[in-house]
Backbone as a ProteinNet text record, in pm:
[ID]
protein_1_A
[PRIMARY]
MGKKRPQRSRRVFTPEFKAEIVGMCQCGERSVPQVVHDFELTDSAVRKWIKQAGIDAGTRTDGRTSGELDELAALKAENRRLREDVEILKRATAFFANETR
[TERTIARY]
-3765.9	-3703.2	-3534.9	-3499.2	-3352.9	-3309.1	-3199.7	-3079.1	-3064.3	-3054.2	-3004.1	-2837.2	-2824.8	-2710.2	-2609.4	-2492.9	-2449.5	-2479.6	-2511.7	-2485.5	-2356.8	-2341.3	-2220	-2209.2	-2089.4	-2100.1	-2118.9	-2117	-2177.2	-2014.4	-1967	-1831	-1761	-1718.6	-1682.9	-1593.5	-1595.1	-1455.4	-1453.9	-1294.9	-1274	-1303.7	-1289.6	-1308.8	-1217.8	-1087.2	-983.9	-1030.2	-1057.8	-1067.8	-1245.6	-1314.6	-1424.6	-1358	-1315.4	-1239.9	-1207.1	-1080	-1009.5	-1066.6	-1196.4	-1291.5	-1407.4	-1394.9	-1481.9	-1402.2	-1336.7	-1198.3	-1146.7	-1118.3	-1162.7	-1287.9	-1358.3	-1483.7	-1494.1	-1528.9	-1503.3	-1410.1	-1245.3	-1187.3	-1170.8	-1242.6	-1282.7	-1190.8	-1070.3	-987.9	-1060.5	-1185.8	-1231.6	-1420.6	-1478.7	-1572	-1662.8	-1800	-1828.8	-1854.7	-1893.7	-1882.9	-1786.1	-1651.6	-1487	-1449.3	-1477.6	-1472.3	-1533.3	-1648.2	-1776.8	-1685.9	-1675.4	-1591.1	-1458.6	-1370.1	-1253.4	-1217.4	-1307.8	-1263.5	-1416.9	-1498.5	-1591	-1681.6	-1706.2	-1807.9	-1967.7	-2056.1	-2190.2	-2208.5	-2274.4	-2286.8	-2370.5	-2484.7	-2584.5	-2477.6	-2364.1	-2276.4	-2152.1	-2121.6	-2032.2	-2109.3	-2272.4	-2289	-2334.6	-2406.4	-2417.8	-2329.6	-2150.4	-2017.6	-2055.2	-2090	-2017.8	-2114.8	-2255.3	-2371.3	-2305.3	-2289.4	-2263.3	-2172.2	-2013.5	-1920.9	-1951.7	-2079.4	-2133.3	-2215.5	-2278.9	-2339.5	-2260.2	-2126.8	-2039.6	-1968.1	-1931.1	-1838.8	-1903.4	-2044.2	-2162.8	-2184.4	-2193.2	-2206.2	-2367.8	-2415.6	-2533.7	-2588.5	-2758.7	-2820.2	-2972.5	-2919.4	-3030.6	-3041.3	-2963.3	-2947.4	-2841.7	-2834.5	-2752.4	-2605.2	-2548.3	-2383.3	-2346.3	-2203.7	-2183.9	-2172.6	-2145.2	-2131.6	-2339.3	-2365.2	-2489	-2580.6	-2527.7	-2544.7	-2484.4	-2360.2	-2332.4	-2388.1	-2427.6	-2492.9	-2602.6	-2673.7	-2821.7	-2820.7	-2733.4	-2691.4	-2666.9	-2588.6	-2534.8	-2681.9	-2752.6	-2914.3	-2978.1	-2963.9	-3080.6	-3033.5	-2910.2	-2830.8	-2874	-2856.4	-2878.3	-3059.8	-3138.1	-3261.1	-3296.9	-3242.7	-3226.9	-3216.4	-3146.2	-3043.5	-3118.2	-3193.1	-3289.6	-3417.1	-3420.7	-3613.8	-3599.5	-3472.1	-3415	-3419.4	-3382	-3367.3	-3512.9	-3595.6	-3696.8	-3776.2	-3772.7	-3844	-3798.8	-3666	-3626.2	-3674	-3672.5	-3718.7	-3867.8	-3929.6	-4095.5	-4101.6	-4021.6	-4030.6	-4020.2	-3899.8	-3822	-3962.1	-3966	-4105.8	-4238.4	-4280	-4385.2	-4329	-4292	-4147	-4176.6	-4147.4	-4122.5	-4274.3	-4345.1	-4479.1	-4580.5	-4528.8	-4577.4	-4528.2	-4404.2	-4374.1	-4402.7	-4432.2	-4480.9	-4610.8	-4693.8	-4835	-4839.2
-2979.3	-2870.1	-2841	-2728.2	-2691.1	-2739.8	-2750.1	-2774.4	-2683.1	-2659.9	-2543.2	-2544.5	-2412.5	-2351.2	-2417.7	-2488.1	-2468.9	-2356.9	-2304.9	-2175	-2166.4	-2042.7	-2011.7	-1981.5	-1994.6	-1905.5	-1786.2	-1710.4	-1578.7	-1544.5	-1431	-1413.8	-1248.7	-1243	-1140.1	-1089.7	-907	-831.1	-746.7	-723.6	-619.8	-447.9	-412.3	-267.3	-219.2	-246.1	-156.3	-194.2	-375.1	-389.5	-339.6	-315.5	-265.2	-77	-4.4	122	115.4	10.2	5.9	25	-78.4	-117.4	75.1	98.3	190.5	288.7	311.5	424.8	414	275.5	268.9	324	298.9	347.5	456.3	547.3	707.4	779.8	688.2	808.1	804.7	669.9	674.1	563.7	542.5	371.5	276.8	227.6	63	184.1	86	138.3	52.9	35.5	-34.6	-215.9	-205.4	-337.3	-357.8	-312	-370.8	-431.1	-352.3	-365.3	-522.8	-558.9	-656.2	-791.7	-750.3	-876.7	-889.1	-802.2	-811.9	-943.6	-831.7	-892.7	-1010	-1059.4	-1205.2	-1138.3	-1039.2	-945.3	-938.7	-891.1	-862.6	-742.3	-736.3	-559.2	-508.5	-565.4	-478.6	-448.1	-563.8	-529.9	-390.6	-402.5	-274	-126.9	-140.9	17.6	23.8	-75.6	-51	-7.7	-79.3	-26.1	150.2	213.2	323.1	415.2	360.2	455.6	461.7	356.5	362.5	412.4	492.1	598.3	679.4	758.7	850.4	910.1	830.1	856.3	879.8	795.3	800.4	982.2	966.2	1112.7	1215.6	1259.4	1308.6	1385.3	1312.2	1342.1	1342.6	1236.2	1170.8	1154.4	1148.2	1214.7	1091.1	974.8	884	751.1	807.7	701	701.4	580.6	586.3	612.9	611	646.2	489.4	425.5	349.6	357.6	438.7	443.2	412.4	477.4	472.7	331.5	274.7	129.7	0.4	58.1	-36	-28.9	140.8	133.7	94.9	114.6	-23.1	-147.4	-197.6	-333.5	-334.6	-252.1	-290	-259.7	-194.2	-181.3	-292.4	-307.5	-441.3	-535	-585	-651.7	-707.3	-586.5	-529.1	-506.7	-499.8	-523.7	-680.5	-744.3	-892.5	-923.9	-917.2	-964	-978.9	-850.9	-751.3	-838.8	-868.5	-924.4	-1091.6	-1175.1	-1251.8	-1280.1	-1203	-1161.6	-1182.7	-1067.3	-1011.5	-1185.4	-1267	-1365.5	-1499.7	-1473.9	-1548.2	-1534.3	-1417.7	-1358.9	-1400.3	-1389.3	-1383.6	-1544.3	-1633.3	-1789.4	-1820.3	-1761	-1758.5	-1733.8	-1632.4	-1562.8	-1668.9	-1707.5	-1806.9	-1921.6	-1970.3	-2108.6	-2089.5	-1974.3	-1970.4	-1951.6	-1826.1	-1837.9	-1994.5	-2073.6	-2189.5	-2278.9	-2266.1	-2375.1	-2308.7	-2171.4	-2120.3	-2200.9	-2209.2	-2268.4	-2387.8
2401.5	2520.1	2535.3	2549.9	2550.9	2654.9	2608.7	2764.5	2830.4	2942.2	3027.6	3052.9	3069.5	3064.4	3203.4	3224.7	3336.9	3411.8	3505.9	3613	3653.8	3648	3681.8	3844.3	3902.5	4023.8	4085.9	4153.8	4188.6	4231.6	4119.7	4170.1	4216.3	4288.6	4411.6	4353.5	4305.8	4259.8	4383.3	4397.7	4482.4	4448.3	4536.6	4483.9	4421.1	4459.1	4386.8	4210	4219.5	4038.2	3997	4061.9	4005.4	3978.9	4100.1	4053.2	3935.4	3911.5	3759.2	3610	3672.5	3482.4	3509.7	3630.9	3637	3562.4	3576.7	3556.2	3398.1	3338.8	3237.2	3153.4	3201.5	3118.4	3117.7	3198.7	3269	3152.1	3161.7	3079.8	2917.3	2887.2	2768.8	2699.6	2766.8	2741.5	2686.9	2718.2	2613.3	2676	2571.2	2588.3	2676.1	2727.2	2858.8	2774	2621.3	2609	2569.9	2562.5	2489.4	2644.9	2732.5	2901.6	2942.4	2892.9	2915.2	2855	2715.2	2671	2742.6	2746.5	2758	2941.2	3002	3132.1	3172.4	3066.8	3105.7	3187.8	3174.7	3277.7	3236.7	3304.3	3257.8	3228.2	3116.7	3065.6	3223.6	3287.3	3419.1	3478.4	3551.6	3666.7	3611.6	3533.2	3482.1	3478.1	3451.6	3443	3571.7	3699.4	3811.1	3844.3	3824.8	3932.9	3844.9	3722.1	3696.2	3774.3	3768.1	3824.2	3957.5	4043.6	4179.9	4244	4137.9	4102.4	4098.8	4016.4	4041.1	4147.7	4188.9	4347.8	4415.5	4461.4	4534.2	4514.9	4355.8	4361.5	4378.4	4359	4398.3	4259.5	4159	4045.1	4002.3	4074.7	4024.2	4176.8	4164.8	4310.8	4308.7	4224.2	4223.2	4292	4380.6	4450.1	4596.5	4681.5	4776.2	4765.2	4821.6	4834.8	4923.7	4902.1	4912.7	5103	5151.1	5265.2	5364	5292.5	5307.5	5327.5	5167.9	5179.3	5276.4	5340.9	5445.7	5542.4	5587	5727.4	5730.3	5601.3	5542.2	5591.3	5580.6	5559.4	5707.2	5808.6	5918	6012.2	5956.8	6068.7	6060.6	5940	5895.4	5993.4	5971.2	5997.2	6208.7	6236.3	6347.4	6438.8	6345.5	6354.1	6354.9	6269.4	6255.5	6392.1	6410.9	6535.2	6689.4	6650.5	6779.1	6782.6	6635.5	6680	6709.9	6690.1	6751.4	6881.3	6937.7	7070.6	7151.4	7092.1	7122.9	7135.1	7002.1	7028.3	7124.4	7150.4	7216.1	7374.4	7384.8	7512.9	7550.1	7434.5	7470.2	7474.9	7412.5	7414.2	7581.8	7639.3	7785.7	7853.9	7871.4	7917.4	7952.9	7852.7	7826.9	7874.9	7857.2	7935.5	8101.8	8126.9	8294.3	8339	8277.6	8301.9	8311.3	8247	8269.9	8380.8	8416.6	8526.9	8666.5	8677	8764.7	8821.9	8720.3	8748.5	8847
[MASK]
+++++++++++++++++++++++++++++++++++++++++++++++++++++++++++++++++++++++++++++++++++++++++++++++++++++

């Protein structure tokens, strides 16, 4: 049975760092594999950042812009909160309906 590699914690990168990495790749300063190796990043993360930068710049049309993704996340959070509120109100209504009997 093989040994499992210790799992790395999820790293968070600032928008400025992502923009700098994307800029390096897009201007030809470094290739994606070079950036991945030099900054110890994953290939998929760097390629995702490059794709998102293209979508935000309007050069690609195969996804949602960062603004749309932020709005969608906010709407999902609000929807989840409203569903919880409705569930609480349903329980309160049932409780008080049983109290009056």
